[in-house]
N, C-alpha and C positions, 0 to 999 in steps of 0.2 A: 605534292604528296602531304610532305613534312606538314607544311601549311594547312590541309586540309583537316588532318585528324588531329590539331594545336585545336582548330577551330570547333572539331567536332567533339573535342573533350572539351573545351571552355563552356560549349554549350548545355553541356551535358552536367557538367560541374554545377552550375548555376543553375539548373530547374532543377538537379537533387538537393542543392542547398534549400530552395524556397518550396519543393514538396516536404521536407523533412522541416522546413516553417507551420506549414499546412499542418499537420501531424501534432504540433505542440499546439496547436491551436484549435484544431477540431474534435480532437480527444475530451478536453475539459467542455467544450463549448455546445457542443452535440448529443442529447438525452440518447440513451441507451434502445434507441428504434432497431426491435428488430428486421434485418430485410424478410429474411423467409428461416425458415427450421429446418432442418436436415430431417429426410426422411426415413422415422423407426428412430429416433433420438430426440433430445429435448437441445439440445445444440443451435442455438442462435446463430447467423452467419451475419453480422451487420458492414456498415458504411466503412467504420476502421478498418478492417481486416480488407477491405479490396484498395484502402489506399496504401495500407502500409506492402501489400505487395506491389503496387503499381511505382513505391518507390526503392524496393527490391528489384525490381525489371528496370526501373533508370539507373541501379546502381549497377546492376553487372553489363549494362551496354553501357557505362561509363567505364566500368571495370575491362570491358573488352578494347578499349579504344587506347586504355591508359599501360595495360599489362602489369603494373605492378601496383601492390598491396603491402600494408603492415596492419599486423595483427598485435591487439593492445597484450600484455605481460599474464593480463588473467585469462586467455585465451584455453588455456592447458584445465583448468579449472572446471572452466565450463566447459568443456569436452569430456572430460572425466562423468561430468553429473548427467549430460545428456546423455553417455552411454552405457551407467548404471541404470536409468531413464529407459530406455530403452530396453535393454536385459530384461527388467523389471516388468514392463506393458509386456515383451515374449513371452517370459514366464506365462505372466497373468491369464496370456491366453493358450497358450497352449500344456499349459500343468495346473495350473490352479484352478484355469477353467469357470470364474464364478464372474467374467464380467463380458460385455457385450464386444466383439475386437475392434467394431468401428468406433465405439463409441471409447473406447479407450487408447486407440492411437487418434482420435480429434483430440482429446484432453493431452493427452503427448506434444501434438501441435499447435494449441493453444500456446503450452511451454513457452516451445519456443519461438512462437509468433512474440509473446511477449518481449522476451530474452533476447531474441535478435534488434532488436530496437537499441539497447546499448551497444551494438558494434555500428548501426545504421547512421547513430548520431560519432561516431568517435571517427569514422570513414570521410563524415559529410564536414567536419572542424577542419581547420587551416591553420587559424591563426588566433590572438586574442582578440583580435575583432569579430570574428566569427562569433566564439564563446558569447562575448559580451552579447552581440547579438541575438542567440538562441539563450540567454540568461534574459534578457529584457523581456523576447515574447512567449515567456514562462510564466513569468509574473501579469503580462498585461490580461489574459485568459480570465484572472478572475476577479477583475473588474464587471467583466461579462456575466463569471457565478451569481458574485454576488446583485447586481441588477435585477437576474432571473428571481435570486433566491426573494427579494423584498417584489417583484411582480406575484410569485406565487403567495405569501403571507397577503400580501392587501389587496392584490386584483385578480385575484382567482385564476393565474397560470397553470396551467396542466402541467400536472406531475406524472412522469414515465419511472414506473418502479419494476425492479425484478425482483421484489423480497418476497413471491411467491409464484407458482405457479401459474394465476393467472393471470396476474398484472405482468410477469414476464412476457407475453405474447404482445407488449407493447401497447396497453389499453392506455387513454389516458386517465386520468384521474386528478382531484380536486385536495386539498391539501386543508384538511380540517382541524378544529381546533385544540389544541394542545397537543398535536401528531408534530414529532419531529422533520427537520427540512430537508428536503433532497438534493433541490435546484436542479442544477442541470444534471446528475448524478442517480444511481440507481437506489440507491439506498442513504440512509442520514450516514453509516459509518463512515461509509466510500465519499461523502463530501465532506467529510470530518479528518480523516484522513488527507486527501488534498489539497484542502486548506491549512493542516499543518505542514506540508512540505512549502504553502507557501508563503507562511507566516516565518518560516525557517528563515525563509532566503532575505523576506523584510528583515529580519532581526542580524542577518552577518551583513547587507548592506547597511544599517543604521549603525552597527559596531567599526564598519570600518572608512565611517563619517569621520572627518577631525573637526565638528563644531555641533556646538545644536541647534544652531541654526539649519544646518545642510542634512541634519537626521529629520528636521519636521515633515516632509515630505513620508518620507517612511514609513516614521510613527502614525503621522496620519491615517494611512493608509492601511497598517497594522491595526488598527482601532477597530475602524472600518470591519475589516476583514476577521476580526476577534470576533466583531459583535454578529454575525455571518455566523461562524464557529459554535458560537454558544446558541444558537437554534437549531444545531445540528443535533445535542447533547448528548454526543458518544462520552461515556467517562475514560474508558482507556485510553481515549485519543488527545483528551484533556492530561492524563496523565503523560503520556506520549511530547505534549508540545511543550509540558514546564521543562520536562526530559532534556530538549532540543534546546528552548532556551538557554537555561543552563550552560549548556554542552556549547554550543556556540559564542557567548559571554564569554564564556570560564577561556577558549580558546584564544581570543580575541583580547583578553585579559580586560574586558567592559563590566567589572564587577558592577557602579553605580546604573551603568545601562540596563545591567540585568536584573537586578532588583527593579526597578520600574516597571519596566517587561512584567518581573513576576506578580507585582502589586498589581498592575492594569488587570491582568489573567483572574486573581484573586479578588478583584473590585467586579469584574464579571459576573463572579461564580456568585457574589453575595448578591446579588441584583437579579438571578435567574431562578425564577421557580422549578422549572424545569430539573436544571443540574442541581438543585438542592435535594426535590422530593426524592430523583432519582439515588444521592449516595445516601438518603436516610432509607431509601428501601433496601441497596445493599449493606447498610452500617448492621440495619436489625435484621438481617438476613446472616451476616458473620458474627453475630454477636449471640443471637438466639441458636446457631448449632454449635458454637462453642459451650454456651451453660447446655444444650442438653448432653453432648460428652462428657462434661462435668458432673451434671445431675444424675444420669443415668448410674452410674457405678455407684453414689452414696445412696440415693435410694434401692437398690440391689442389697447392700449391706446391710441397712435396716429391715428390710424383711427378711431377710434368713435367719437377722438376731431378734427379732417380733416373732411373739406366739399369731399378734393379729396380725390380718393380712395388713396393709399401706398401698391405699393410692396413689398412683404413684402420678403427678402432676409434672409436668410436662411443658412449657412455653410451644405453642407453635408457633414458626417461624413465618413472616408474612413473607409471600410469592415474593421472588427476586426473579423473571422469568426465563430471561435470558441465562444468569449462572445455574438457575434449575437445571436447563437442557443441556447449558456447557457438561457439567458434573455429572447430572444420571442418564445422558444419552448419546453426547455428541464424544466427547472424551472417552469413555466404556468403549464405544466403538469402535473408536481408533487401536485403542490397547487389545480388543481383540481382534483384528484383522493384521495385529503387528505378530498376536501369538500362531495365527494359521501361519504364516511362514516371514518369518524375523530376518531373511536376507535380506528379501525381495518384497515381500510386502504382500495384498491381494493384489496390486493393479490401478494405475488411475479411477478414478469415477465409480471404485468396490465400494466405497464407505461414503456415500449419497453426495452431495452438491458442497454441505459444511461439512465441518468441525470448529471452524470457530478456535481453533490454535494451528498454526501453518508449521508446528516441527511438528505435532504429535498425527495432522495431517502427513508429511512426509513417511513417518514413521510406520504408519497403518499401511498407507499403499504404495511404499517404493522400499519398506523395508529400514534394517541397520546400515546397510550399503547406502541405499538413497539418502537417509537424514545426513549421513557424514559427509557424503559426497557434496551437499546442500549447504550443511555447516561449515565446509572447507570454501566455499567457493565466497561465502560471507567474510571469513574469515580475510581469505585473501582481500577482499576488498575495504575492508578495513582497517588492515595492516598496509597497504599502498596508500589507503587517503593519509592518515598519521604521518608517514615516512612524508608525503607532501606538504605540509603545511608551511617547513621552514622554509623550503626548495622552492614557493612561489610568493609574488606578489601582486597589488593590484587587485582587478576582477577576477583571476586565477586562483587568489587567496581566497576571493569572496566565495566561490565557485568548490569551492577544496572545502573550506568551512561550514558552507551552507549540506553539502554531500552529507558529511559527516554528521553531523546535524540530524539531520532526515534518515540518515542512516539506521541513526542511533533509535529516533522515534518510529523508524520500520520494526526493528527486532522486537521494540516493549510490545508494538501494538499487536506483531505478530504471533502472540499470546495467545489473547482474543479477537483474531478477527483472523479469516484469512489473506490477508493482504495481497500475498504475491500469485494467488489467485484469483481477487478483480481485477477483469480487464483494464480499467480507464487510471486507477492507481498504479497497475504495476506497470504499464507502458509508461506512466509517466516516472515510475522512479526507477525502472532503467538504464530511461533515458537521460535522466539527473547523475547514476550513474556513470553513466560514459561520456556524457559533458565531463563530470570532474577527471576523466582517465585521461582524456584530451589536453589536461593542461600540463603547458610545459614547465618545465624547472628554468631557474633562472638561467 
């Protein structure tokens, strides 16, 4: 009987390991085709949802056989976050009553699904060899994403986007000239964030190498992926990439290598007409708005002193659409939701699909308690990763320092994009954090 139990556990353990490997490959490569939409909602069920549920099923079968489980130290912070999220959801349904009950519960379930991947990979890893296996698998799909991006640009491969309600139905479109690249992702922002993760891994792998010759493969792949990154045209992701490169190279004390990577990034910007025009747009917007603030009071003072009317001439800012939407629509909407219920917010789904600031979104949907529990979770992650730097070596150190770089890039990107709610990149983020937490001390 004991041998049968051991054999069953061994089979389930192997199945569990390779099923999660399938998650790491499937998520970046499979476009966001909706299998079906739930009635009376806009929530789409996709293939990765069934895959993650199946991984959970195998894990539970494995747990029943093994009858032993170890929780990561950060489990308490996860528990507090989900408790506050549940209370906020119940408050929105029973007290505020400004949401569809099914919709708010589905949004809550989505967050549980994304974050649960942290635990799934943590429990899947047993040793440094398994961590290396998952690290290599994390980088490998980027080649497929790169090739599909090439196919979209030059060979008319279809684009599956969720940037608006119509395209999110799974309609296949084609990339028009001058439009930012999606590749296998639902939008150019998602693609840029994903590539930031991969580029961070490549920087850490290069920094860990002992000679420039050994760095050549990672450097070559970095240049290729960086080219694809530039086609996505995301400004905030570019800032996040520079931050993550600086952090990783600083932690490895590879300052010359960091300088080389930064030079490659800025050389790519200089040759990208798309990035130049996008930065010009935001520059004109900021400078013109600043001049309005400074010029209007002066003109008002002149008008009060002069006996004759003064024609006020203020330059009109060229529209930067994404910035204008954030400042005039999305961010004020989140703040209004916070005012309605400062402690618990107005519930998930109450402030539409996008806020383009994860912190304001948490504040509006779950109130000050939800934001604080979320920040406490992030703080605990950052604290643990920093403590592990000197305690690890080899592949574990690569994983830890990469995770820190990715963590910093996500924190900065979250100020302008809802990265923690975007399914593909949120799942991968929590997977990378779980992989880092599985790293063992020396």
